[in-house]
TIFILUM-652450 format. One record per residue (C-alpha): x, y, z; residue number from 1. Coordinates in steps of 0.001 Angstrom, whole numbers, always signed. Each point is the difference from the previous one (the first is absolute). Layout:
N
{X = X Y = Y Z = Z nr = NUM}
...
This chain:
322
{X = +191794 Y = +87889 Z = +100877 nr = 1}
{X = -159 Y = +3302 Z = +1785 nr = 2}
{X = -3361 Y = +1048 Z = +1400 nr = 3}
{X = +435 Y = +3415 Z = -1604 nr = 4}
{X = -282 Y = -1555 Z = -3450 nr = 5}
{X = -3206 Y = -1896 Z = +725 nr = 6}
{X = -2304 Y = +2923 Z = -696 nr = 7}
{X = +1312 Y = +300 Z = -3528 nr = 8}
{X = -467 Y = -3673 Z = -898 nr = 9}
{X = -2953 Y = -1158 Z = +2089 nr = 10}
{X = -3586 Y = +1095 Z = -318 nr = 11}
{X = -3055 Y = -1756 Z = +1350 nr = 12}
{X = -3008 Y = +899 Z = -2124 nr = 13}
{X = -3399 Y = -1290 Z = +1081 nr = 14}
{X = -2407 Y = +389 Z = -2901 nr = 15}
{X = -2716 Y = -2044 Z = -1741 nr = 16}
{X = +1308 Y = -2524 Z = -2509 nr = 17}
{X = +138 Y = +2118 Z = -3143 nr = 18}
{X = +1997 Y = -1947 Z = -2558 nr = 19}
{X = -1960 Y = -3220 Z = +573 nr = 20}
{X = -3434 Y = +1613 Z = -197 nr = 21}
{X = -1355 Y = +2116 Z = -2803 nr = 22}
{X = -3045 Y = +2198 Z = -91 nr = 23}
{X = -537 Y = +11 Z = +3777 nr = 24}
{X = -1019 Y = +3472 Z = +1207 nr = 25}
{X = +1456 Y = +1778 Z = +2989 nr = 26}
{X = -2959 Y = +2265 Z = +478 nr = 27}
{X = -3758 Y = +6 Z = -338 nr = 28}
{X = -2636 Y = -311 Z = +2667 nr = 29}
{X = +2595 Y = -830 Z = +2618 nr = 30}
{X = +2167 Y = +2859 Z = -1179 nr = 31}
{X = -2424 Y = +2580 Z = +1348 nr = 32}
{X = +1008 Y = -751 Z = +3579 nr = 33}
{X = +2399 Y = +2447 Z = +1589 nr = 34}
{X = +3619 Y = -1084 Z = +581 nr = 35}
{X = +909 Y = -882 Z = +3543 nr = 36}
{X = +2906 Y = -2442 Z = -76 nr = 37}
{X = +3596 Y = +53 Z = -1180 nr = 38}
{X = +2095 Y = -2536 Z = -1925 nr = 39}
{X = +2991 Y = -1418 Z = +1854 nr = 40}
{X = +3191 Y = +703 Z = -1934 nr = 41}
{X = +3677 Y = -287 Z = +767 nr = 42}
{X = -170 Y = +3408 Z = +1698 nr = 43}
{X = -2074 Y = -1524 Z = +2814 nr = 44}
{X = +2383 Y = -2941 Z = +554 nr = 45}
{X = +3003 Y = +62 Z = +2282 nr = 46}
{X = +3519 Y = -424 Z = -1375 nr = 47}
{X = +203 Y = -3354 Z = +1786 nr = 48}
{X = -3169 Y = -1158 Z = -1789 nr = 49}
{X = +1398 Y = +1178 Z = -3314 nr = 50}
{X = +3241 Y = -1857 Z = +516 nr = 51}
{X = -1728 Y = -3247 Z = +943 nr = 52}
{X = -2376 Y = +256 Z = -2946 nr = 53}
{X = +2847 Y = +772 Z = -2397 nr = 54}
{X = +1814 Y = -3122 Z = +1169 nr = 55}
{X = -3129 Y = -2130 Z = -484 nr = 56}
{X = -692 Y = +1411 Z = -3454 nr = 57}
{X = +3574 Y = -574 Z = -1079 nr = 58}
{X = -214 Y = -3614 Z = +1150 nr = 59}
{X = -3425 Y = -676 Z = -1534 nr = 60}
{X = +975 Y = +1420 Z = -3385 nr = 61}
{X = +2424 Y = -2884 Z = -406 nr = 62}
{X = -2808 Y = -2598 Z = -114 nr = 63}
{X = +752 Y = -2669 Z = -2610 nr = 64}
{X = -2242 Y = -1798 Z = -2465 nr = 65}
{X = -649 Y = -2865 Z = +2400 nr = 66}
{X = -2555 Y = +2128 Z = +1792 nr = 67}
{X = -541 Y = +644 Z = +3697 nr = 68}
{X = -1177 Y = -2703 Z = +2425 nr = 69}
{X = -3338 Y = +755 Z = +1762 nr = 70}
{X = +1731 Y = +259 Z = +3376 nr = 71}
{X = +2349 Y = +2668 Z = -1315 nr = 72}
{X = -2852 Y = +1772 Z = -1809 nr = 73}
{X = -1924 Y = +158 Z = +3255 nr = 74}
{X = +2915 Y = +1650 Z = +1809 nr = 75}
{X = +563 Y = +2473 Z = -2830 nr = 76}
{X = -3647 Y = +1006 Z = -407 nr = 77}
{X = -317 Y = +518 Z = +3749 nr = 78}
{X = +3005 Y = +2336 Z = -120 nr = 79}
{X = -1353 Y = +1896 Z = -3018 nr = 80}
{X = -3468 Y = +394 Z = +1513 nr = 81}
{X = +1577 Y = +1346 Z = +3168 nr = 82}
{X = +1859 Y = +2602 Z = -2074 nr = 83}
{X = -3318 Y = +959 Z = -1602 nr = 84}
{X = -1654 Y = +333 Z = +3447 nr = 85}
{X = -2521 Y = -2733 Z = -846 nr = 86}
{X = -1164 Y = -1973 Z = +3073 nr = 87}
{X = +133 Y = -3589 Z = -1238 nr = 88}
{X = +753 Y = -3289 Z = +1703 nr = 89}
{X = +1083 Y = -1892 Z = -3113 nr = 90}
{X = -1591 Y = -3440 Z = -236 nr = 91}
{X = +1233 Y = -885 Z = -3494 nr = 92}
{X = +2281 Y = +1583 Z = -2584 nr = 93}
{X = +1355 Y = -774 Z = -3444 nr = 94}
{X = +2552 Y = +1445 Z = -2384 nr = 95}
{X = -1767 Y = +571 Z = -3325 nr = 96}
{X = +3089 Y = +569 Z = -2101 nr = 97}
{X = +654 Y = +3047 Z = -2149 nr = 98}
{X = -2380 Y = +2142 Z = -2024 nr = 99}
{X = -117 Y = -781 Z = -3758 nr = 100}
{X = +739 Y = +3595 Z = -961 nr = 101}
{X = +2681 Y = +564 Z = +2666 nr = 102}
{X = +2467 Y = -2782 Z = +752 nr = 103}
{X = +1322 Y = +1862 Z = +3036 nr = 104}
{X = -3443 Y = +386 Z = +1606 nr = 105}
{X = -503 Y = -2790 Z = +2536 nr = 106}
{X = -3548 Y = -821 Z = +1087 nr = 107}
{X = -913 Y = -1431 Z = +3387 nr = 108}
{X = -3423 Y = -816 Z = +1427 nr = 109}
{X = -1017 Y = -293 Z = +3646 nr = 110}
{X = -3164 Y = -1196 Z = +1736 nr = 111}
{X = -731 Y = +1373 Z = +3485 nr = 112}
{X = -1706 Y = -1833 Z = +2829 nr = 113}
{X = -2600 Y = +2782 Z = +232 nr = 114}
{X = -1326 Y = -958 Z = -3441 nr = 115}
{X = +1655 Y = +2647 Z = -2161 nr = 116}
{X = +2740 Y = -509 Z = -2567 nr = 117}
{X = +2581 Y = +2120 Z = -1798 nr = 118}
{X = +2214 Y = +51 Z = -3076 nr = 119}
{X = +3492 Y = +1416 Z = +492 nr = 120}
{X = +2133 Y = +1182 Z = -2912 nr = 121}
{X = +3712 Y = +431 Z = +543 nr = 122}
{X = +1956 Y = +1705 Z = -2767 nr = 123}
{X = +3508 Y = +1265 Z = +690 nr = 124}
{X = -393 Y = +2216 Z = +3049 nr = 125}
{X = -3728 Y = +545 Z = -537 nr = 126}
{X = -2642 Y = -1870 Z = +1998 nr = 127}
{X = -3691 Y = +158 Z = -917 nr = 128}
{X = -3012 Y = -1633 Z = +1566 nr = 129}
{X = -3611 Y = -623 Z = -1025 nr = 130}
{X = -2878 Y = -1620 Z = +1861 nr = 131}
{X = -1383 Y = -3146 Z = -1637 nr = 132}
{X = -3566 Y = +1324 Z = +178 nr = 133}
{X = +879 Y = +2453 Z = -2760 nr = 134}
{X = +2685 Y = -2074 Z = -1718 nr = 135}
{X = -2575 Y = -2659 Z = -825 nr = 136}
{X = -1437 Y = +2252 Z = -2696 nr = 137}
{X = +3343 Y = +533 Z = -1718 nr = 138}
{X = +1608 Y = -2010 Z = -2793 nr = 139}
{X = +2512 Y = -2763 Z = +844 nr = 140}
{X = +2429 Y = -168 Z = +1650 nr = 141}
{X = -1607 Y = +2551 Z = +2338 nr = 142}
{X = -2813 Y = -2388 Z = +911 nr = 143}
{X = +520 Y = -1674 Z = +3377 nr = 144}
{X = +287 Y = -3798 Z = -199 nr = 145}
{X = +483 Y = -1290 Z = +3551 nr = 146}
{X = -3247 Y = -1898 Z = +821 nr = 147}
{X = -706 Y = +2252 Z = +2989 nr = 148}
{X = +334 Y = +3072 Z = -2263 nr = 149}
{X = -1538 Y = -1233 Z = -3252 nr = 150}
{X = -3687 Y = +556 Z = +876 nr = 151}
{X = -670 Y = +3704 Z = +565 nr = 152}
{X = -3527 Y = -694 Z = +1285 nr = 153}
{X = +1326 Y = -2288 Z = +2722 nr = 154}
{X = +2642 Y = +2568 Z = +913 nr = 155}
{X = -2522 Y = +2850 Z = +225 nr = 156}
{X = -2364 Y = -2197 Z = +2012 nr = 157}
{X = +2793 Y = -706 Z = +2487 nr = 158}
{X = +545 Y = +3732 Z = +495 nr = 159}
{X = -3704 Y = +571 Z = +699 nr = 160}
{X = -161 Y = -2990 Z = +2346 nr = 161}
{X = +2876 Y = +1424 Z = +2044 nr = 162}
{X = -2024 Y = +3206 Z = +267 nr = 163}
{X = -3040 Y = -2007 Z = +1230 nr = 164}
{X = -1907 Y = +890 Z = -3153 nr = 165}
{X = -2132 Y = -2883 Z = -1340 nr = 166}
{X = +229 Y = -39 Z = -3783 nr = 167}
{X = +28 Y = -2759 Z = -2581 nr = 168}
{X = +1972 Y = +1748 Z = -2718 nr = 169}
{X = -1714 Y = +150 Z = -3371 nr = 170}
{X = +2425 Y = +2238 Z = -1895 nr = 171}
{X = +2868 Y = +2425 Z = +542 nr = 172}
{X = +1069 Y = +3058 Z = -1992 nr = 173}
{X = +3137 Y = +2155 Z = +142 nr = 174}
{X = -1059 Y = +3664 Z = +370 nr = 175}
{X = +3349 Y = +1800 Z = -118 nr = 176}
{X = +2757 Y = +1616 Z = +2054 nr = 177}
{X = -349 Y = +3444 Z = +1524 nr = 178}
{X = +2613 Y = +2671 Z = +672 nr = 179}
{X = +552 Y = -1397 Z = +3499 nr = 180}
{X = +1227 Y = -3309 Z = -1493 nr = 181}
{X = -3102 Y = -1815 Z = +1207 nr = 182}
{X = -1276 Y = -2731 Z = -2288 nr = 183}
{X = -3787 Y = -505 Z = -147 nr = 184}
{X = -1600 Y = -3341 Z = -847 nr = 185}
{X = -3762 Y = -517 Z = +6 nr = 186}
{X = -1445 Y = -3249 Z = +1311 nr = 187}
{X = -3593 Y = -917 Z = -875 nr = 188}
{X = -1784 Y = -2545 Z = +2205 nr = 189}
{X = -2535 Y = -2539 Z = -1229 nr = 190}
{X = -2445 Y = +1431 Z = +2553 nr = 191}
{X = +36 Y = +3277 Z = -1934 nr = 192}
{X = +2215 Y = +2070 Z = +2284 nr = 193}
{X = +3333 Y = +1457 Z = -981 nr = 194}
{X = +3235 Y = +1161 Z = +1604 nr = 195}
{X = +3189 Y = +1773 Z = -1000 nr = 196}
{X = +3370 Y = -1322 Z = +1146 nr = 197}
{X = +2371 Y = +2927 Z = +464 nr = 198}
{X = +3581 Y = -1230 Z = +106 nr = 199}
{X = +3245 Y = +2013 Z = +78 nr = 200}
{X = +2391 Y = -860 Z = -2801 nr = 201}
{X = +2991 Y = -2038 Z = +1201 nr = 202}
{X = +2428 Y = +2552 Z = +1404 nr = 203}
{X = -2642 Y = +2578 Z = +966 nr = 204}
{X = -1050 Y = +679 Z = +3549 nr = 205}
{X = -3483 Y = -867 Z = +1195 nr = 206}
{X = -1996 Y = -3168 Z = +524 nr = 207}
{X = -2568 Y = -2058 Z = -1835 nr = 208}
{X = -3528 Y = +1325 Z = +555 nr = 209}
{X = -3486 Y = -1046 Z = -1102 nr = 210}
{X = -2903 Y = +2391 Z = -615 nr = 211}
{X = -3526 Y = -651 Z = -1184 nr = 212}
{X = -1043 Y = +1254 Z = -3428 nr = 213}
{X = -2274 Y = +2630 Z = +1546 nr = 214}
{X = +2891 Y = +1529 Z = +1908 nr = 215}
{X = +2351 Y = -407 Z = -2946 nr = 216}
{X = -2430 Y = +1980 Z = -2161 nr = 217}
{X = -47 Y = +2806 Z = +2562 nr = 218}
{X = +3779 Y = +65 Z = -217 nr = 219}
{X = -78 Y = +283 Z = -3796 nr = 220}
{X = +804 Y = -3657 Z = -733 nr = 221}
{X = -2809 Y = -1345 Z = -2166 nr = 222}
{X = -801 Y = -3714 Z = +200 nr = 223}
{X = -761 Y = -1625 Z = -3355 nr = 224}
{X = -1137 Y = -3529 Z = +811 nr = 225}
{X = -2477 Y = +512 Z = +2827 nr = 226}
{X = -3690 Y = +179 Z = -1079 nr = 227}
{X = -402 Y = +3122 Z = +2130 nr = 228}
{X = +3105 Y = +1635 Z = -1451 nr = 229}
{X = -1691 Y = +1890 Z = -2848 nr = 230}
{X = -2790 Y = +1451 Z = +2116 nr = 231}
{X = +2409 Y = +854 Z = +2812 nr = 232}
{X = +2282 Y = +1814 Z = -2413 nr = 233}
{X = -2850 Y = +2002 Z = -1517 nr = 234}
{X = -1463 Y = +1082 Z = +3328 nr = 235}
{X = +1533 Y = +2723 Z = +2091 nr = 236}
{X = +1769 Y = -1310 Z = +3103 nr = 237}
{X = -1759 Y = +784 Z = +3275 nr = 238}
{X = +1651 Y = +2649 Z = +2106 nr = 239}
{X = -459 Y = -2226 Z = +3056 nr = 240}
{X = +1079 Y = -3659 Z = -248 nr = 241}
{X = -2613 Y = -2726 Z = +194 nr = 242}
{X = -346 Y = -2617 Z = +2741 nr = 243}
{X = +1502 Y = -2552 Z = -2376 nr = 244}
{X = +3100 Y = +2193 Z = -346 nr = 245}
{X = +449 Y = +99 Z = +3791 nr = 246}
{X = -470 Y = -3781 Z = +203 nr = 247}
{X = +2690 Y = -411 Z = -2676 nr = 248}
{X = +2283 Y = +2216 Z = +2108 nr = 249}
{X = -408 Y = -2437 Z = +2902 nr = 250}
{X = +831 Y = -2968 Z = -2239 nr = 251}
{X = +3055 Y = +1722 Z = -1502 nr = 252}
{X = +1377 Y = +623 Z = +3471 nr = 253}
{X = -684 Y = -3499 Z = +1325 nr = 254}
{X = -2861 Y = +933 Z = +2352 nr = 255}
{X = -2762 Y = -2609 Z = +169 nr = 256}
{X = -3597 Y = +1159 Z = +479 nr = 257}
{X = -3233 Y = -1837 Z = -734 nr = 258}
{X = -1760 Y = +3285 Z = -623 nr = 259}
{X = -3575 Y = +487 Z = +1180 nr = 260}
{X = -117 Y = +3794 Z = -4 nr = 261}
{X = +2371 Y = +2940 Z = -287 nr = 262}
{X = -95 Y = +3756 Z = +389 nr = 263}
{X = +2341 Y = +2890 Z = -744 nr = 264}
{X = +708 Y = +1732 Z = +3295 nr = 265}
{X = +1755 Y = +2951 Z = -1631 nr = 266}
{X = +3322 Y = +1126 Z = -1455 nr = 267}
{X = +3208 Y = +1266 Z = +1516 nr = 268}
{X = +487 Y = +3735 Z = -320 nr = 269}
{X = +3622 Y = -145 Z = -1178 nr = 270}
{X = +784 Y = -3412 Z = -1467 nr = 271}
{X = -3566 Y = -296 Z = -1341 nr = 272}
{X = -187 Y = -3708 Z = +696 nr = 273}
{X = -3461 Y = -1535 Z = +393 nr = 274}
{X = -1075 Y = -1279 Z = +3436 nr = 275}
{X = -2239 Y = -3013 Z = -594 nr = 276}
{X = -1726 Y = -2242 Z = +2538 nr = 277}
{X = -823 Y = -3573 Z = -1043 nr = 278}
{X = -2352 Y = -2427 Z = +1701 nr = 279}
{X = +1615 Y = -3404 Z = -571 nr = 280}
{X = -1489 Y = -3340 Z = +1025 nr = 281}
{X = +3521 Y = -1322 Z = +615 nr = 282}
{X = +1091 Y = +3026 Z = +2091 nr = 283}
{X = -2213 Y = +422 Z = +3094 nr = 284}
{X = +2398 Y = +2654 Z = +1270 nr = 285}
{X = -861 Y = +2176 Z = -2992 nr = 286}
{X = +2198 Y = +1382 Z = -2744 nr = 287}
{X = +1021 Y = +3520 Z = -981 nr = 288}
{X = +2141 Y = +607 Z = -3068 nr = 289}
{X = +1820 Y = +3200 Z = -938 nr = 290}
{X = +245 Y = -99 Z = -3800 nr = 291}
{X = +2048 Y = +2366 Z = -2201 nr = 292}
{X = -1956 Y = +1496 Z = -2922 nr = 293}
{X = +475 Y = -1142 Z = -3595 nr = 294}
{X = +3450 Y = +909 Z = -1294 nr = 295}
{X = +1527 Y = +578 Z = +3476 nr = 296}
{X = +3234 Y = -2029 Z = +104 nr = 297}
{X = +1494 Y = +1886 Z = +2963 nr = 298}
{X = -2340 Y = -384 Z = +2961 nr = 299}
{X = -414 Y = -3523 Z = +1398 nr = 300}
{X = -3048 Y = -2204 Z = +429 nr = 301}
{X = -859 Y = -802 Z = +3646 nr = 302}
{X = -2493 Y = -2286 Z = +1721 nr = 303}
{X = -952 Y = -535 Z = +3639 nr = 304}
{X = -2790 Y = -1278 Z = +2253 nr = 305}
{X = -2592 Y = +2316 Z = +1510 nr = 306}
{X = +1791 Y = +231 Z = +3349 nr = 307}
{X = +3189 Y = +1243 Z = -1655 nr = 308}
{X = -2032 Y = +2322 Z = -2215 nr = 309}
{X = -1654 Y = +1538 Z = +3068 nr = 310}
{X = +3439 Y = +907 Z = +1348 nr = 311}
{X = +458 Y = +2054 Z = -3152 nr = 312}
{X = -3374 Y = +1689 Z = +304 nr = 313}
{X = -1808 Y = -2175 Z = -2564 nr = 314}
{X = -3349 Y = -1241 Z = +1314 nr = 315}
{X = -1463 Y = -3281 Z = -1238 nr = 316}
{X = -3744 Y = -285 Z = -498 nr = 317}
{X = -563 Y = -3180 Z = -2008 nr = 318}
{X = +1844 Y = -2313 Z = +2373 nr = 319}
{X = -1212 Y = +1452 Z = +3305 nr = 320}
{X = -1722 Y = -2634 Z = +2133 nr = 321}
{X = -3415 Y = +907 Z = +1511 nr = 322}
């Protein structure tokens, strides 16, 4: 097959599962966030990638009624997830057969070692992916069945644990997909707190992120399950973030700090990032964080000790020894 003909027969569409789920919105509270990411399509793939994928699709379409052995399913799902730009070290995979309403739509499921799971739908030259955290609310056969993927609470708890966020999950709720192809899922903890998992759809650029409900509300994503959600939604967001928001920024970026006190040193004149000093019992050398404001997805988060901060003209006060 000539490469020149591939563009006319091969398209890779990465969208939410539409035909297997009915009545699921693609807007709402999460839809108020501004777009910032792009979907990966065939136009962003090299001709070599297209050729290899076309060969794989042509081979996989010839699957017979005997099914696909788990070992083969694992290899195939790993290849499909790679095409969709999903970072996943596949621990288990199964071939789920074909969809009842479409005999040529083949369904695969993969569990990742990081705790997440995905459904993959292969139909002709079209590949679609959906995260199991949202597929669990859909009608069969869209519901994930691999043991590691079947309990959405366990899956969400694993995500929070990897982010060093203690939370015994009480309930989860799908909030919607915004224009940037970011899927939002609320997680309510038994302790009363709440978080929003913000995950790019399979095939979209970006990475999984976790924000507290307070910050999510400031970004226009209203939590529904958290006890504080209603009051937070009704009140006007503070123009300056709270201490809790800055502490969440440390946790999101993997910076440990047993916080005793904190103070806002100031803001940058151009990038407008906040300069915040923390007094941490586990950091005798002090900690200074440079935190982008709410909604800033361009400028990076930075952290350093007081000695490094001094080299940049930032003076520590809380961690200065007598």
